[in-house]
C-alpha positions, 0 to 999 in steps of 0.5 A: 408354430407360434414363430411362424404365425408371428412372421405371417402377422408381421408380414401382413401388418407391413404390407398393410402399412405399406398400402396405407402409406401410399395414401400419405405419399400421395397427399404430401408428395413424397416418393413412395419408394422412399416411404417403403425404405424408411418403413423398413428402417423403422421396423429394423433393429434400431427402429421401434420395430426392433427386428434384427435382420442381417441375412444378406443372402436372403436380401440379395435373393429377394432383391434380384427376384423382385427386380426381375418381376419389376423389369418384366412388368416394365417391359409389358407396359412399354409400347413398341412405338417408344423404342422408335423415339428413345432406343438409341439415346437410351442405349447410349445412356445405358452403356457409355453413360453408366461407364462415364457416371461410374468413372466420374463418381468413382474418382470423387469417391476415391478422393472423399473417402481416401481409397485406392482408385479401384475401390473408389471405382467400385463405389462409382459402379455400385451407384452408376445406374438408374433404378427401374423401380424408382423411374417407373414409379415416379414417372407414372405418379402424380398424373405426370405425362411427359413428352414421349422422347423424354419419357421413352429415353428415361424408361428404356435407359432404366430398364436396360442399364443394370447389366452394365452396372452389374458387370462393372461391379462384379468385375471390380469385386473380382479384381479386389478379391484377387488382390490386384488391379488387372484390367484386360480385354477379357472383361469386354468379352464378358460384357458382350457375352452378358448383353448378347445372351441376355438380349437373345434370351429375352427376345426369343423367350418373349416370342416363345412365351407369347405364342405359348400363351396364345396356343394353350387353353387354360382357366382365365386366372392361370394366364397371368401366372403363366406369364409370370412363370415364363418371365422368371424362367427367361430370367433364370435361363439367361443368368445360368447361361452367363447372360444378363437376366435383368435385360432378358426379363425386360426384353421378354416383357416388351415382346409379350406386352406388344403382342395380342394375347389371350387374357392380355388385360388380366395379365397386365392388371395382375402384373401391375399388382405383383410389381407393386408387391415386389417393390414393397417387399424389396424396399422393406427388406433393404430398409431392414438390412441397413443399420442407421447408426452406421450411416452417421459416421460417413454422412458428410462424405456420402452427402458430398458423394451424392452431390457429386453424382447428382450435380456433376457426374450424371449431367456430364454423362448425359450431355456427352451421350445425348450430344449426337441426338440433338436433344433440346437443353431443357430435356438434357436438364430433366434427364440429368435430374431424373437419374434416380437411384433406388434398389439396384445400387443397394443390391449391388452394394451387397456384392462386396459383402457376399465376396467378403471384401475388406471394407465391404460394409462401408461400400454398402452404407455409402450406396444406401446413403446415396439412394436415400439422398437421391429419392429424397431430393430428386424423387420429391422434385420430379414433377415440379422439375417437369413443369418448370422446364415445360416438358409436360404434355396434356394427358392422353385419354385413358380408358375406364376399363377394357374387358376382353370378351370370350365370344365364339368367333370374336376372340379379339373383341373388347368392351371399352369404356370411357368417362366423358370429361368436359373437353371431350370432343363428343360432349353436347353433340349428336351421338357420333355413330357415323363417326365410329370406326368400322366394326365398332358398336355403341353398347351402352351409355350410363348417365347418373348411374342408370343405363340409357337406351342407345337407340333414343339417345340424342347427345352425350353429356359430361360425366356419361360413361360410354361403353363400346364393343371394339377390336384392340386396333380401334382403341386409339381412334376411340381415344381421339373421338371420346377422349379428354382427360381432366387436366390443369388449366396450363395443359388444357387443349387450347391453352397448350396447343393454341386455338387453331389446328393445321394439317401437317400436309398443308403447304408451308408457304401457304401457312406463312402467307396466311399468317403474315410470316416472312417467306423463307426459301425452304418453305416453297417446296415443303409441307408443314410437317416437313418444315417442322421436322427439318427445323426441330432438333430431334425426332418430333414428338407431341409438344415440340414447339417452333416459333416463327415471329408472332406465331408458335407451332406446336406438334399436336399429333405424330404417327409413324414419325411423321407430324399429322396435326399441328397446333398454332398459337398467336404469341402476343 
């Protein structure tokens, strides 16, 4: 009994320290997952904690379970609109990109560690995929808002590239365990089976789960648990059927997250917390598993391997994979740099240990070292790199709160709240009741901690909290009406988009004549939207720019792949 109580005490203290570590991480800019990993190492056998942990089976189980939860949550937060922008490049990176990265890194590992080429390729496969936990965490940290094309590509890639890395790792482990370098087409068939079963289980299971959530009547607190249980069942079914459980979990979350659900906001808030708990637990246990003194002998070779992966293998794979999609060079550079390695390579590094391969501990230690370097170097520089490359866009307005209301006959109604910032379109103007979308009602305005009578309210001011009754489909329109998130000077609306706003349907020839631009033959029959779409290198997203002479056009609003609003800056 005393031992059990001690375990509970230690687990509670570790969780408490991890939560407090988030404050330190925010202040010094350290990648939070690196903090969790280092905390686990400090608690381990060679750290001040002195805890001996060497149960690789338990570490593999906890890691796989946590990763399934993280991927399901990542799918819940991925908007379907992101797929229209980033699906094809992301899938290319998640398949061909992983193979290229693994091959290039494996070739370097073969040389630097003096291994057989199959062993070197195994190390390349272990570290070949980006990590969903690391990418999701860092892209949503520091209030970083990236161009949608870049963010969507990175998030979808990290959520879908694990199957390829797992397939390559297991295949190479089996080849080494059998004592021969036998490669044949059966491996390709196995991979196709894993991807196909995983995709079908994820899409079909997600559809069934969303219908179940909407059909069954439960206590409000049970809907998030139902969603979590369903996600884990989908993961397990796919894995039992020899498919990719990780892909199934991500796709199931995507399907569920993009459907209207009973208790949808509660489900999302619950899973946000559970995903954090999964990340903390996973990285703490993986940190406990490593023996720091075993990393020192391989440090020079592992550092060279990490440098080759970050500076050579990943960039080459990205350039080759994204070449058909005409991404601008700045986006190539950033996507190459944000090839973050995290828990997945460490979990894959456990596979050779489970198989009892000779030199398996060396594979694990090399993967762990690469993850440390990736989180330390790349993780710490994600936000500065985005700013340096000009890939930030003004932050989208986030609602203060969305609360689903259980009103008979009005199941879809929500209470939506905003805190008005200085740049909000409605500040110091008449209360825009007439401009509210049909069916939206102004419920309350709170100023200085006191609710104001809305019938006598003449105008809104900075700092007001505005609450409205609305249906989910009206939230985007309310964002545009009440929104303006606090932003640094470089991302303020006028500084970023320019002083003028043009309609995308305006005739390009008229715009050129008005601003003294040289007339080109393709301007006469084109709208501004069509002209910009034809001259931009990739599918247009907010923040894309095209300069013509002394004028720079900045895409301001995109709907359904078509440019609706364009900012215009006079370049001096």
